[in-house]
C-alpha positions in Angstrom: 2.5 4.9 49.3 5.4 6.7 51.0 7.6 8.7 48.8 11.3 8.0 48.8 12.1 11.7 48.3 10.3 15.0 48.1 10.5 17.9 45.6 10.4 20.6 48.2 8.5 23.8 47.4 10.3 27.1 47.6 9.5 30.7 48.4 10.9 33.1 45.9 11.6 36.6 47.1 11.1 39.7 44.9 12.1 43.1 46.1 9.8 45.9 45.1 11.9 49.0 44.7 11.2 52.4 43.2 10.8 51.8 39.5 11.8 48.1 39.4 11.3 44.6 40.6 14.4 42.6 41.6 14.6 40.0 40.1 12.1 41.1 37.5 11.7 37.7 35.8 11.7 34.4 37.7 11.0 30.7 37.0 9.3 28.6 39.6 7.5 25.3 40.0 3.7 24.8 40.5 3.2 24.7 44.3 5.9 27.4 44.9 5.2 30.8 46.4 6.4 34.2 45.3 6.8 36.8 48.1 7.1 40.5 47.3 8.4 43.1 49.7 8.0 46.8 49.1 11.3 48.4 50.1 10.7 51.6 48.1 9.6 55.0 49.2 6.8 55.3 46.7 3.4 53.6 46.5 3.5 50.3 44.6 1.5 47.2 44.1 1.7 44.0 42.0 -1.0 43.2 39.5 -1.2 40.3 37.1 -1.7 41.0 33.4 -2.7 37.4 32.7 -6.5 36.8 32.7 -6.1 33.1 33.7 -3.9 33.9 36.7 -5.3 37.1 38.1 -3.9 38.6 41.3 -3.7 42.2 42.6 -1.9 42.6 45.9 -0.2 45.0 48.3 -1.6 45.1 51.8 -3.2 41.7 51.1 -4.8 40.6 47.8 -8.2 41.4 46.3 -9.7 38.0 46.7 -8.6 37.6 50.4 -10.4 40.8 51.5 -7.1 42.6 51.8 -6.2 46.0 50.4 -5.1 45.4 46.8 -4.4 49.1 46.2 -1.0 50.7 46.1 0.8 51.4 49.3 4.2 51.4 51.1 5.8 49.1 53.6 4.0 45.9 52.7 4.9 42.2 52.2 2.5 40.0 50.2 2.7 36.6 48.7 0.9 34.4 46.1 1.1 30.6 45.8 1.0 29.3 42.2 -0.8 25.9 42.3 -1.0 25.4 38.6 1.6 25.4 35.8 1.5 28.3 33.4 3.3 30.0 30.6 4.7 33.4 31.4 2.5 35.5 33.7 3.4 39.2 33.3 2.6 41.6 36.1 3.1 45.3 36.7 3.0 47.9 39.4 -0.2 49.7 38.5 0.8 53.3 39.4 4.1 52.8 37.4 3.1 50.2 34.8 5.0 51.8 32.0 8.4 51.2 33.8 7.8 48.6 36.5 7.1 45.2 35.0 7.9 41.6 35.9 7.1 38.1 34.9 6.7 34.6 36.4 7.0 31.3 34.5 5.5 28.4 36.4 7.0 25.0 35.5 5.1 21.7 35.7 7.0 19.7 38.3 7.1 15.9 38.8 4.7 15.3 41.7 5.6 13.2 44.7 2.0 11.7 44.7 -1.1 11.9 42.5 -4.6 11.9 43.8 -7.5 11.7 41.3 -11.2 12.4 41.9 -14.3 11.2 40.0 -17.8 10.3 40.8 -16.6 7.2 42.6 -14.4 9.1 45.0 -10.7 9.8 45.6 -8.0 7.4 44.4 -6.0 6.5 46.4 -8.3 7.4 49.3 -5.5 7.3 51.9 -1.8 8.1 51.4 1.3 8.8 53.5 3.8 11.3 52.3 6.8 13.1 53.7 6.7 16.6 54.9 7.2 19.0 52.0 5.7 16.7 49.4 4.1 18.2 46.3 0.8 16.4 45.6 -1.1 16.7 42.3 -4.9 16.6 42.6 -6.7 15.8 39.3 -10.4 16.0 38.7 -11.2 13.3 36.1 -15.0 13.5 36.2 -17.9 15.4 37.7 -18.3 18.6 39.8 -15.9 18.6 42.7 -13.7 20.6 45.0 -11.4 19.6 47.8 -11.8 21.0 51.3 -9.7 20.1 54.3 -11.9 19.2 57.3 -9.8 21.5 59.5 -10.3 24.3 56.9 -6.6 24.5 56.1 -7.1 24.5 52.4 -9.9 24.8 49.8 -9.2 24.2 46.2 -10.7 23.4 42.8 -9.8 25.7 39.8 -7.5 27.6 42.1 -7.0 27.6 45.9 -8.3 29.9 48.6 -4.8 31.1 49.7 -3.3 31.7 46.3 -4.2 35.4 46.0 -6.0 34.8 42.7 -9.5 35.4 41.5 -10.2 31.7 40.8 -13.1 29.6 41.7 -12.9 27.5 44.9 -16.4 26.1 44.7 -17.0 22.6 43.3 -16.5 22.8 39.6 -16.8 20.6 36.6 -14.1 18.7 34.7 -11.3 19.4 34.1 -9.1 21.0 36.7 -5.9 20.1 38.5 -3.6 21.7 41.0 -0.5 21.1 43.0 -0.6 21.3 46.8 2.5 21.3 49.0 2.0 19.6 52.4 4.4 21.0 54.9 2.7 20.4 58.2 3.2 17.1 60.1 -0.1 15.4 60.9 -3.1 13.8 59.3 -5.3 15.8 57.0 -8.9 14.6 56.3 -10.6 16.2 53.4 -13.8 16.0 51.4 -15.8 17.3 48.4 -18.3 19.9 49.3 -20.8 19.0 46.5 -23.9 17.7 48.4 -24.4 15.2 45.6 -21.2 13.4 46.4 -19.7 12.0 49.6 -16.0 11.7 48.7 -13.6 11.7 51.6 -9.8 11.1 51.8 -6.9 11.2 54.3 -3.3 12.3 53.9 -0.8 11.4 56.6 2.2 13.8 56.5 5.2 12.4 58.3 8.8 13.6 58.9 11.3 12.4 56.4 14.0 10.2 58.1 17.5 11.8 58.2 20.1 10.6 55.7 23.5 9.8 57.1 26.9 9.8 55.4 26.8 6.1 54.9 23.4 6.2 53.4 21.6 4.5 56.3 19.7 5.6 59.3 21.3 5.1 62.7 20.0 2.0 64.6 
């Protein structure tokens, strides 16, 4: 299936200043990224106060091997692959006055891929660049790993800055993944008891002209 349109993911910028985040409260969609930039003169970091969406970042994030402690002159980002109610966060050195929150909406996916003990369904899809794909585990212990190592996800994803499991995990889990690189992505489940494989072809969306048609 090729989607007729895409719900492009966005990157939401938050400025970390001395004693505040700007904007302090934002609403995003699952699959979007929040990027923080410390423009202050004091040491700051960003640390989640939600046990289901844990992240702690400054010069990198805790789960990526980066420095999650406070510091100055850094830019860091977290991708939110799953919908959630409000996720409060603080600057740990100034948590009594520096607070923020993120609300992650549940978007309408461009494509849905399910996985169970019989494999991925559909096994092969074509989507436009920027598409937001929803992966759902319906049965069994699975994860999803790109053959080129570009992503690894289950209950969370490797690049999302959170302390979530990426190993094959049991039912249920789901996540949104934005596909923004042209090309074909082969992927599989790492559970040695399963041999599921799939392919996603990511193509450029054709231009829309004023008359609503492509040029010949």
